[in-house]
C-alpha angles and dihedrals in degrees: 000000000000124000095250090054092048090049092047092052093047093048093047093052097047097040089050089056089053089050094051092049089054089051090052090054090051089046095232126166128258093271089049090051090054094046095051090042092053094043091052095042101052105019097094093042093048093053090046091053092046092050093046092046092237109164126235103020107251098253092046088056094049112022088191086093091063093047089053090052093048091049091051089052093050092048092052093044091060097036108033091094089065094060111091097204111026095173093057089049088050095052094049096042087050092053091051091046089052093051088054100040096050094060087045092059092040091053093048092055094043090053089058092046094240118176119263099265093051091048090055093046091050093054090048092048095049093046100046115026100069090057091045093052090047095054094043093053090047092047100243130131101265116252088229091063101040110132116272095352119139099229111115086027092056090050089051097049092047092050091047094050089051094051095049093048088050092052089050088057101250118158119266095250091056093045093051093039092053090046093055093042093052093045091047095046094053098043091044091048090052091054099041103035105018099249110177142156121247113276131217113264119196117238128192111259120259117250 
């Protein structure tokens, strides 16, 4: 099993768990849980494959991905009530999923020998779009757009790190590991220590 496939499996599982947790907060039924879990799990990877013109899309080639997402949804449906702070679990699971999905996107683009800007964008797309779709469908402010949060920025930094190391000739395992570590460190630092980039503050116009 290749590294991109392993990363896709891991990101699908973890993102599906976050989708199911969001569904539990919205008090959806079991079908709703499965739908949101699957949307979150494969949304970013689907958009990546469409843009890279990869046929068939990864989960259509192997429906096991959907089965994993549905199983994750069922698990959370029957156990979410045992979690004291579902939102805190959601944030940290989502951070972990981001750190797995970004390398998955980077790996797919590198295997197709895409240029550096495309590799970076594919890492960001795979990491961010599933969660964005999840939150928009549920009607919440997307985590990727929360004020001051290092989310898209973490995905960008991880993807850029991977492309630089790849150009320097490092082995794929080092490239993808560094991508995941940088992404995780920045996102986790944002959650644990409040790391954030400066935000725009409106000022009155000059006369």
